C-alpha positions in Angstrom: 0.0 0.0 0.0 2.9 2.4 0.8 4.4 1.7 -2.5 1.2 2.4 -4.3 0.8 5.7 -2.4 4.4 6.6 -3.3 3.8 6.0 -7.0 0.5 8.0 -6.9 2.3 10.9 -5.2 5.1 10.8 -7.8 2.5 10.9 -10.6 0.6 13.8 -9.0 3.8 15.8 -8.4 4.7 15.5 -12.1 7.5 13.0 -11.8 6.0 10.6 -14.3 3.8 12.9 -16.3 5.0 14.3 -19.6 4.9 18.0 -19.9 1.8 19.5 -21.3 1.9 20.9 -24.9 2.1 24.7 -25.1 -1.0 26.9 -25.3 -1.7 29.0 -28.3 -3.5 32.4 -27.6 -5.0 34.2 -30.5 -7.0 37.4 -30.1 -10.7 36.8 -30.0 -10.3 33.0 -29.8 -10.3 30.4 -27.0 -6.9 29.2 -25.9 -5.9 25.8 -27.5 -3.1 23.3 -27.2 -0.4 23.0 -29.8 -0.4 19.2 -30.0 3.0 17.8 -31.2 1.4 15.5 -33.8 -0.1 18.6 -35.5 3.4 19.8 -36.3 4.4 16.5 -38.0 1.7 16.2 -40.7 1.6 17.4 -44.3 3.4 20.7 -43.4 6.3 18.9 -41.6 9.7 20.2 -42.4 13.2 18.9 -41.6 14.9 21.7 -39.7 18.7 21.6 -39.2 20.1 23.4 -36.1 23.6 23.7 -34.8 24.4 21.6 -31.8 27.0 24.0 -30.4 29.8 21.5 -31.0 30.2 22.2 -34.8 27.6 19.6 -35.8 23.9 19.8 -36.7 20.8 18.1 -35.4 17.7 17.5 -37.6 14.4 18.4 -36.0 10.9 17.8 -37.4 8.2 20.5 -37.3 6.3 23.2 -39.0 6.9 26.9 -39.7 5.5 29.1 -37.0 3.7 31.3 -39.5 1.9 28.2 -41.0 0.8 27.2 -37.5 -0.6 30.7 -36.8 -2.4 30.9 -40.1 -4.0 27.5 -39.6 -5.2 28.8 -36.3 -6.8 32.0 -37.5 -4.1 34.6 -38.3 -5.3 36.2 -41.5 -2.6 37.4 -43.9 -4.4 36.6 -47.2 -4.8 40.2 -48.6 -3.5 43.7 -48.1 -6.1 44.7 -45.5 -5.3 41.5 -43.5 -1.5 42.3 -43.8 -2.2 45.9 -42.7 -4.0 44.5 -39.6 -1.2 42.1 -38.9 1.6 44.6 -39.4 1.6 45.7 -35.7 1.3 42.1 -34.4 3.9 40.3 -32.5 4.3 36.6 -31.4 5.5 36.1 -27.9 6.8 32.6 -27.2 7.4 31.7 -23.5 9.1 28.6 -22.2 8.2 26.8 -19.0 11.2 28.4 -17.3 10.0 31.9 -18.2 12.5 32.5 -21.1 10.7 34.6 -23.6 11.4 35.5 -27.3 9.4 37.8 -29.6 8.9 37.9 -33.3 7.0 40.3 -35.4 4.4 38.9 -37.8 6.1 41.0 -40.4 9.4 39.2 -40.1 7.6 35.9 -40.3 5.8 37.1 -43.5 9.1 38.3 -45.0 10.5 34.8 -44.9 7.3 32.9 -45.9 9.1 31.2 -48.8 12.1 30.4 -46.8 10.9 30.1 -43.2 13.4 30.8 -40.4 11.2 30.2 -37.3 9.7 26.7 -36.6 7.8 24.9 -33.9 9.3 21.4 -33.7 8.2 18.2 -32.0 10.9 15.7 -33.1 14.7 15.5 -32.7 16.6 13.0 -34.9 13.3 11.2 -35.7 12.1 10.7 -32.1 10.0 12.8 -29.7 11.9 15.6 -28.1 13.5 14.9 -24.7 11.4 16.0 -21.8 13.5 19.1 -21.0 13.1 20.3 -24.6 9.6 19.4 -25.4 7.0 18.4 -26.1 7.3 21.4 -28.4 10.2 23.8 -28.8 10.8 26.8 -31.0 13.8 27.1 -33.3 14.9 30.3 -34.9 17.4 29.3 -37.7 20.7 31.0 -37.1 19.6 32.7 -33.9 20.3 30.3 -31.0 19.4 33.0 -28.4 15.9 33.3 -29.9 15.2 29.6 -29.8 13.2 28.4 -26.8 13.0 24.9 -25.2 9.9 23.5 -23.5 7.4 26.0 -24.7 4.5 26.8 -22.3 2.7 29.5 -24.4 2.6 31.2 -27.7 0.6 34.4 -27.9 -0.3 36.7 -30.7 -0.7 40.4 -29.6 -1.6 43.4 -31.7 0.3 46.5 -30.5 -2.0 48.9 -32.5 -5.2 48.8 -34.6 -4.4 49.8 -38.2 -7.2 51.1 -40.4 -8.0 49.3 -43.7 -6.3 50.5 -46.8 -8.0 53.5 -48.6 -8.0 53.5 -52.4 
C-alpha cells in the first residue's frame, strides 16, 4: 500500500507525467493546445540546427507562420496584412524564457521560413527538457526556446483598412 501511495504521489507531483503541450493564444479565440502531432503532418519540415559543437541536429516540425495561419491569423490580402503589421508573437518557455517575433518578419520569410515549432529530434519525440514542443529560430540560438509553455499573438496597434 505504501508503494502504491508513493507511485501515486510521484504521478501527482509531475514526476511521471509528460509536460503539457504549449497553449496558443490568438486574439478573440479560446486558448488551445499545440499538439506535437499537429506539427508533424503534411506541413512537416526537416529543420537543421547547430548543436553548439560544430555539428547539426535534424528536427521535425512546421513553420511558426503556418501554424498561426492554420489557427486563424489572417494574412491573405493587403487589408489583412495591414491589420497584422503591428502584431507580435510572444513565445514563453516553462522556465520563463521569452522570445518575440513580429508577424512582419515571419511574413518576410514565408518562402524560406526561419522560425519553426518542432516536436521531433533525430526522428524521435523531443527529450522532456526540450519538449514536447520547442521553437527554433534558424541562425539565432538565443531566440530559440526549449519546452514551450505558451505562444501568444498580440496586436500593438489597430491599423485602419487601406484606402484607395
